[in-house]
Structure formats: C-alpha cells, structure tokens
C-alpha positions, 0 to 999 in steps of 0.5 A: 954457530955451526952445528955438526950432526952425525948418525953414529948408530952404524958404529954399534949396529952389530955390537953386543949389549949388556945391562946394569944388574943394579943401579950404580952410584956416580963415581963407581969404577966398576959396573956389574953387568948382565952379560960380559961374554963379548967384552975384552980387556983393553977394549972400550965400553960405551956407557949410555946412549948415542947422542945423550950428553951424559954418555961416556966411554971407558977402557975395560981394565978387568972382567970377572966373568963369574960375577959380571963385574967390569973394572973401568979405566980412563980411556986416555990414561988407563987409570981407574975411572969414576963413572 
C-alpha cells in the first residue's frame, strides 16, 4: 500500500487562530469562539489540528460578532452542518 504524506503547516502559517469558549457537543451546528474578527462568511474554518483524523472543515454560514457564535455549513452543500 502506498502512503502519501505532506507537511500542510504552510497552508496555515499566517492564519488567525481562535479557541472554543466552552466544550461543544458532537452534532452542534454552531461554535462559540474567542475571536471571530478574522472570519468571513462563505470562507472555510478548520476545526482541529492538521494530521488529526478527527479534524474537519466547514464553510462559515453566519457570524455573530457580539457573541462570537459562528454557524457552520457543510463545505460541499452549504447546508447547516453538524460537528
């Protein structure tokens, strides 16, 4: 079996980071983050760490800058996603 490996850290080298305010339950379609100033609707959000098999990415559907709540959408369909 052929195994491909890549160092993807360059893709996020200059990107902003944010952290969850509270633990989120599985299946949630929103996240409450510490910092949403660099986020933009219809851009993508990586949830997790590169190389971790549980890492997922989502399209940002909406951002409430007052509360830090970000609504997640499926990156392929644009429909509300569950984490």
